[in-house]
C-alpha positions in Angstrom: 0.0 0.0 0.0 2.8 2.4 0.9 4.3 1.8 -2.5 1.4 3.6 -4.2 0.7 6.3 -1.5 3.4 8.7 -0.4 3.7 10.2 3.0 2.0 13.5 2.2 -1.0 11.7 0.7 -1.3 9.4 3.8 -1.2 12.4 6.2 -3.8 14.2 4.1 -6.1 11.1 4.1 -5.8 10.7 7.9 -6.4 14.4 8.5 -9.4 14.4 6.3 -10.8 11.3 8.1 -10.4 12.9 11.5 -12.0 16.2 10.3 -15.0 14.3 8.8 -15.4 12.2 12.0 -15.5 15.3 14.2 -17.8 17.3 11.9 -20.2 14.3 11.8 -20.1 14.1 15.6 -20.6 17.9 16.0 -23.2 18.5 13.3 -25.5 15.5 13.8 -27.8 14.6 16.6 -29.4 11.2 17.4 -32.8 11.3 19.1 -34.6 8.2 20.3 -38.4 8.6 19.8 -41.1 7.4 22.2 -41.7 4.3 20.1 -38.1 3.2 20.2 -37.0 4.4 16.7 -33.9 6.5 16.3 -34.0 9.8 14.3 -30.9 11.6 13.0 -30.9 15.3 12.7 -28.4 17.6 11.0 -27.5 20.9 12.6 -26.2 22.2 15.9 -27.9 23.2 19.1 -26.9 26.9 18.6 -28.4 27.0 15.0 -31.2 24.4 15.2 -31.6 21.0 13.6 -33.3 19.8 10.4 
């Protein structure tokens, strides 16, 4: 694998994965409804959710 990807590309891929993980964690909210189903909402508490 390292034969085809140089170190700069590997660092960029890892950084992008970490950024996407934290944005997903920060911008989504899981809510469990009364009937037991789970709803996912996009947004943030300060700006509201869709």
